[in-house]
C-alpha positions in Angstrom: 8.2 1.3 -0.8 9.4 -2.1 -1.8 10.3 -4.6 0.9 13.0 -3.2 3.1 13.5 -6.8 4.4 15.4 -9.3 2.3 12.6 -11.8 1.7 15.2 -14.5 0.8 16.3 -14.3 4.5 12.8 -14.0 5.9 12.3 -17.7 6.4 9.1 -18.7 4.6 8.5 -21.5 7.0 5.5 -23.9 6.6 2.8 -23.5 9.1 2.7 -26.7 11.1 -0.1 -25.9 13.5 -2.7 -28.6 14.1 -6.1 -28.1 12.5 -7.9 -30.2 15.0 -11.2 -28.8 16.1 -11.2 -26.0 13.5 -13.8 -25.7 10.7 -12.8 -26.5 7.2 -12.3 -23.8 4.6 -15.7 -24.6 3.0 -17.5 -24.6 6.4 -16.0 -21.3 7.5 -16.5 -19.5 4.2 -20.2 -20.7 4.3 -20.6 -19.2 7.7 -19.0 -16.0 6.5 -21.4 -15.8 3.6 -24.4 -16.0 5.9 -23.0 -13.4 8.3 -22.1 -10.9 5.5 -25.5 -11.2 3.9 -27.1 -9.9 7.2 -24.9 -6.8 7.1 -26.9 -3.6 6.5 -24.0 -1.1 6.0 -20.3 -1.0 6.4 -17.4 1.4 6.7 -14.1 0.3 5.4 -10.7 1.8 6.2 -8.3 1.4 3.3 -4.5 1.5 3.3 -2.2 0.4 0.5 0.6 1.0 -2.0 0.6 0.9 -5.7 3.8 0.4 -7.8 3.7 0.7 -11.6 4.1 3.4 -14.2 3.9 5.7 -11.1 4.1 4.9 -7.4 1.7 6.1 -4.8 0.5 5.4 -1.3 -3.2 5.0 -0.7 -5.3 5.9 2.3 -9.0 6.2 2.5 -12.5 5.3 3.7 -15.3 3.6 1.9 -19.0 3.5 3.0 -21.8 1.4 1.6 -25.5 0.9 2.4 -26.5 -2.4 0.9 -30.2 -1.7 1.1 -30.3 1.7 -0.5 -27.3 0.9 -2.7 -25.6 4.2 -1.8 -21.9 4.2 -1.9 -19.1 6.7 -0.9 -15.4 6.4 -1.7 -12.8 8.8 -0.2 -9.3 8.1 -1.5 -6.1 9.9 -0.8 -3.2 9.1 -3.1 0.1 10.7 -2.0 -2.0 13.2 -0.1 -4.2 14.1 -3.1 -7.9 13.6 -2.2 -10.7 12.3 -4.4 -14.3 11.8 -3.2 -17.0 9.9 -5.1 -20.7 9.2 -4.3 -23.4 7.4 -6.0 -27.0 6.3 -5.3 -30.1 5.9 -7.4 -30.6 9.6 -7.8 -27.2 11.3 -7.8 -23.6 10.8 -8.8 -21.0 13.2 -7.3 -17.3 13.7 -7.6 -15.0 16.0 -5.6 -11.3 16.3 -6.5 -9.4 18.8 -4.4 -11.4 22.0 -4.3 -13.4 21.2 -7.4 -16.8 19.5 -6.8 -19.2 18.5 -9.5 -22.4 16.6 -10.1 -21.3 14.3 -12.9 -23.3 13.5 -15.9 -23.5 11.2 -18.9 -20.4 9.0 -19.5 -18.6 10.3 -16.4 -21.6 9.3 -14.3 -21.4 5.7 -15.7 -17.7 5.6 -14.8 -18.2 6.8 -11.2 -21.2 4.6 -10.7 -19.4 1.5 -12.0 -16.4 2.1 -9.7 -18.6 2.4 -6.6 -20.8 -0.5 -7.5 -17.7 -2.7 -8.1 -16.3 -1.6 -4.7 -19.6 -2.3 -3.0 -19.6 -5.8 -4.4 -16.1 -6.4 -3.2 -16.6 -5.0 0.3 -19.9 -6.9 1.0 -18.0 -10.2 0.8 -14.4 -10.2 -0.6 -14.4 -14.0 -0.6 -17.5 -14.2 -2.8 -16.1 -11.4 -5.0 -13.0 -13.4 -6.0 -14.9 -16.6 -6.3 -16.2 -15.4 -9.7 -12.6 -15.9 -11.0 -12.1 -19.2 -9.3 -15.2 -21.4 -8.7 -13.3 -23.6 -6.2 -12.1 -20.7 -4.1 -14.1 -21.7 -1.0 -12.1 -24.8 -0.6 -8.7 -23.2 -1.2 -7.9 -21.5 2.1 -5.7 -22.7 5.0 -7.5 -22.1 8.3 -5.7 -21.1 11.4 -6.9 -19.5 14.6 -5.6 -16.8 16.8 -7.3 -15.7 20.1 -10.8 -14.7 19.0 -10.2 -14.9 15.3 -9.9 -17.3 12.4 -7.4 -16.5 9.7 -8.1 -17.7 6.1 -5.0 -17.8 3.8 -5.5 -18.5 0.1 -3.5 -21.5 -0.9 -4.4 -21.8 -4.6 -1.7 -22.8 -7.1 0.2 -20.4 -9.5 -2.3 -20.8 -12.3 -5.3 -20.0 -10.1 -3.5 -16.9 -8.7 -2.7 -15.7 -12.2 -6.3 -16.3 -13.3 -7.7 -14.3 -10.4 -5.4 -11.4 -10.9 -6.0 -11.2 -14.7 -9.8 -11.4 -14.2 -9.8 -8.7 -11.6 -7.5 -6.4 -13.6 -9.6 -6.8 -16.7 -12.8 -5.9 -14.7 -11.0 -2.8 -13.4 -9.8 -1.6 -16.8 -13.2 -2.2 -18.4 -14.4 0.5 -16.0 -11.5 2.9 -16.1 -11.2 2.8 -19.9 -14.5 4.6 -20.2 -13.7 8.0 -21.6 -10.0 7.5 -21.2 -7.4 8.8 -23.7 -5.2 5.7 -23.1 -5.8 2.3 -24.8 -5.4 -0.8 -22.6 -5.3 -4.1 -24.4 -7.5 -6.3 -22.2 -6.3 -9.5 -23.9 -2.7 -8.7 -23.0 -3.3 -8.5 -19.3 -1.1 -11.2 -17.6 -1.6 -12.1 -14.0 1.6 -12.7 -12.0 0.9 -13.3 -8.3 -1.9 -13.0 -5.8 -2.3 -13.4 -2.1 -5.4 -13.1 0.1 -5.5 -13.2 3.9 -9.0 -12.8 5.5 -9.4 -12.4 9.3 -12.7 -13.6 10.7 -14.3 -12.8 14.0 -14.9 -16.2 15.7 -18.2 -15.2 17.3 -20.0 -13.3 14.6 -18.2 -14.9 11.6 -18.0 -11.4 10.1 -14.9 -10.4 8.2 -12.7 -8.1 10.3 -9.8 -7.5 8.0 -8.6 -8.4 4.5 -5.0 -8.2 3.3 -4.5 -8.5 -0.4 -1.5 -8.4 -2.7 -1.4 -8.8 -6.5 0.8 -8.1 -9.5 0.3 -8.2 -13.2 1.5 -6.8 -16.5 -0.6 -4.8 -19.0 -0.1 -3.1 -22.4 -1.0 0.6 -22.3 -0.8 2.4 -25.7 1.3 -0.5 -27.0 3.9 -0.4 -24.1 4.1 -3.0 -21.5 3.7 -1.8 -17.9 4.0 -3.8 -14.6 1.7 -3.2 -11.7 2.2 -4.4 -8.1 -0.1 -3.4 -5.3 -1.1 -4.3 -1.8 -4.2 -3.2 0.1 -5.5 -3.7 3.6 -9.2 -3.3 4.4 -10.5 -3.0 8.0 -14.3 -3.3 8.5 -16.9 -1.7 10.9 -20.4 -2.9 10.5 -23.9 -1.4 10.9 -22.7 1.8 12.5 -23.7 4.3 9.7 -26.7 6.5 10.1 -26.2 7.7 6.5 -23.6 7.2 3.8 -21.4 10.3 3.6 -22.5 12.6 0.7 -20.0 15.2 -0.5 -21.1 18.8 -0.7 -21.3 20.2 -4.2 -20.7 23.9 -4.7 -21.2 25.8 -7.9 -17.8 27.0 -9.1 -16.8 28.7 -12.3 -14.5 26.7 -14.5 -10.9 28.0 -14.3 -8.4 27.0 -17.0 -5.2 25.6 -15.6 -2.1 24.1 -17.0 -0.2 21.1 -15.6 3.1 22.4 -14.4 4.8 19.4 -16.0 3.4 19.9 -19.5 5.8 22.6 -20.5 9.6 22.6 -20.2 10.6 25.5 -17.9 13.3 28.1 -18.8 16.9 27.5 -17.7 16.4 30.0 -14.9 13.3 28.3 -13.6 14.9 24.9 -14.0 17.7 25.9 -11.7 15.2 27.3 -9.1 13.0 24.3 -9.3 16.0 21.9 -9.1 17.0 23.6 -5.8 13.5 23.2 -4.5 13.5 19.5 -5.6 16.7 19.0 -3.6 15.1 20.6 -0.6 12.1 18.4 -0.9 14.2 15.2 -1.0 16.0 16.4 2.0 12.7 17.0 3.8 11.3 13.6 2.7 14.3 11.7 4.0 13.8 13.4 7.4 10.2 12.4 7.5 10.7 8.8 6.4 14.1 7.6 7.4 14.5 9.8 10.5 10.8 10.2 11.4 11.3 13.9 12.0 8.3 15.9 10.8 9.7 19.2 12.3 12.7 18.9 10.0 10.3 18.0 7.1 8.6 21.3 7.6 11.9 23.2 8.1 13.5 21.8 5.0 10.4 21.8 2.7 10.5 24.4 -0.1 7.0 25.5 0.8 7.3 27.8 3.8 4.0 29.6 3.3 1.6 26.8 4.2 3.3 25.1 7.1 0.1 23.5 8.3 -0.4 21.6 5.1 3.3 20.7 4.9 3.1 19.3 8.4 0.2 17.1 7.5 2.1 15.8 4.5 5.1 15.1 6.7 3.0 13.2 9.2 1.5 11.1 6.4 5.0 10.2 5.0 6.2 9.4 8.5 3.4 7.1 9.4 3.2 5.4 6.0 6.9 4.5 6.2 6.4 2.7 9.5 3.2 1.1 8.3 4.7 -0.4 5.2 7.8 -1.6 7.0 5.5 -3.5 9.4 3.3 -4.9 6.6 6.4 -6.0 4.6 8.1 -7.6 7.7 4.9 -9.5 8.5 4.3 -10.5 4.9 7.8 -11.7 4.5 7.3 -14.3 7.2 4.6 -15.9 5.2 2.5 -18.4 7.1 4.1 -17.4 10.4 2.6 -13.9 10.2 -0.6 -14.9 12.1 1.6 -15.6 15.2 3.0 -12.0 15.3 1.3 -9.5 17.6 0.9 -5.8 16.9 3.2 -5.2 19.9 5.9 -7.3 18.4 5.6 -5.5 15.1 5.9 -2.2 16.9 9.0 -3.5 18.7 10.7 -4.5 15.5 9.8 -1.3 13.6 11.0 0.9 16.5 14.3 -1.0 16.6 14.7 -0.7 12.8 14.2 3.0 13.1 16.9 3.0 15.8 19.3 1.4 13.3 18.4 3.9 10.6 19.0 6.8 12.9 22.8 6.1 12.8 23.0 6.4 9.0 24.2 9.6 7.3 23.3 11.4 4.1 24.0 14.6 2.2 22.2 16.3 -0.8 25.0 16.7 -3.3 23.4 18.2 -6.4 20.1 18.6 -8.3 19.4 19.3 -11.9 16.6 19.0 -14.5 16.9 16.0 -16.9 15.3 16.4 -20.3 15.6 12.6 -20.9 13.6 11.8 -17.7 11.4 14.9 -17.8 12.1 15.2 -14.1 14.5 16.7 -11.6 17.3 14.4 -10.6 18.7 14.9 -7.0 22.0 13.3 -6.2 22.1 12.0 -2.6 25.2 10.7 -0.9 24.2 8.0 1.7 26.1 6.0 4.3 23.8 3.1 5.0 24.2 -0.3 6.6 23.9 -3.9 5.3 20.4 -4.9 6.4 20.6 -8.3 4.8 23.8 -9.1 6.8 22.2 -7.9 10.1 19.1 -10.0 9.6 21.2 -13.1 8.6 23.0 -13.0 11.9 19.7 -13.6 13.7 17.7 -15.6 11.2 20.3 -18.2 10.0 20.8 -20.0 13.4 17.1 -19.8 14.1 16.2 -21.4 10.8 18.6 -24.3 11.6 17.0 -24.9 15.0 13.5 -24.7 13.6 14.2 -27.2 10.8 15.7 -29.5 13.4 12.4 -29.4 15.3 13.9 -27.6 18.3 11.5 -24.7 18.1 7.7 -24.4 17.9 6.1 -21.8 15.7 5.4 -19.6 18.8 9.0 -20.0 20.1 10.4 -19.2 16.6 8.4 -16.0 16.3 9.3 -14.9 19.8 13.0 -15.6 19.4 13.0 -14.0 15.9 11.3 -10.8 17.0 13.4 -10.5 20.1 16.6 -11.3 18.2 16.0 -8.9 15.3 14.9 -6.1 17.6 17.9 -6.6 19.8 20.3 -6.6 16.9 18.8 -3.5 15.3 19.3 -1.7 18.6 22.9 -2.5 18.7 25.5 -0.5 16.7 25.4 -1.1 12.9 28.5 -0.7 10.8 28.1 2.0 8.2 29.1 1.2 4.7 31.2 3.5 2.5 29.3 6.5 1.1 27.3 5.8 -2.1 25.7 8.5 -4.3 22.3 7.6 -5.8 20.0 9.5 -8.1 16.4 10.3 -6.9 13.9 11.4 -9.5 11.5 14.1 -8.6 8.5 15.7 -10.4 7.0 19.1 -9.8 3.2 19.0 -9.0 2.7 22.8 -8.6 4.1 25.8 -6.9 6.7 24.5 -4.3 5.0 21.0 -4.4 7.1 18.0 -5.4 6.8 14.2 -5.5 9.5 11.5 -5.5 8.6 8.9 -8.1 10.4 6.0 -6.4 11.3 6.3 -2.7 13.3 3.0 -3.1 15.8 5.0 -5.0 17.1 6.3 -1.7 15.5 3.9 0.9 17.3 0.8 -0.3 20.7 2.5 0.1 20.0 3.4 3.7 19.1 -0.3 4.4 21.0 -2.3 1.8 20.0 -5.8 0.8 23.3 -7.1 -0.5 
């Protein structure tokens, strides 16, 4: 989901907090290096979003033992689960119900992915330093309660260099055995941000928030990639790194349901199901109603699995709104508490609850190789609502009448209050939502923004 907030209205104020008494960027990153080198093992919770040739939400867990060099990655992308494991003796991969002990080139691929992730998670600051030798001096340092917050302040050229270097390293790994050709020399970095939260007492990294964007040529065609990830760390609590179970299974030939064009009769049936899925997805995201997600979903046989998917969509929607809201406030984000974020997201959902929609039509598109669902939406002007609160506060802040803390408090309270008041619905607008079929009664919306940005409009 792209930013629901209008970032032009989000007031990218400079952080004016005094740095007196705080360590310098170089001093603090030095302390972090020493602390991270003493870590024996780590468990990392991963959340994120990828936008590019296809969009997907990412949740997962990573585990690493830095002595034995064992690593485990469990990744869920739009609900699809992939597990990988590697140590000195074995390399394993589990995708869905298929589990295998990988060999030869595939083993090199899995091992390289895990080793690269292990290097990143042992010390993310040191990891990115290989693309910018002066990185240790290029952080703004702020403090909040029992934490220090490091925010990368490198210029545009350095951001682009870091992103390009990291993307090239990634594609060097994923190109192994791939049918697609990625031109590594044509990777162009666009933007990069890195915020690292440090425990004041232990100097260990507690959380990393990273955003990056770049362009790349794949099979001669330019593609744009935009991603954001959040890593949350727990240290020295693992008895053993998780090792997936491998079961011997006979190979079963299968066909991707999207590789063949269905008959006209099936197209009509699948289009109806695609419309049902969009209806269900809107209920889970915009209206936070997982019961209706289950009731409207085309798959009525496995309601437990459908319920889990609905809960995932529901929580992801809120999580990304809060991440985007906080990120849009730039340097002021360190002053925002979780309680304040919850208050704003709850109020935003209240405003969304007054909107209306109707599934108008659904049909297969040969041109898009997808099902196109027409959704009629009566949303509200989110940009106008936010401007009512933000414009006068910006004027007071720039005049020196508000401190950072006062600004954040008034902003949060004002936005939450305004969202809870009645919002004027705009005239109905019909938008196309593109849907692909992933299997029997299983569908995926390629770009949720196709409908989300009409519920909360930005102009």
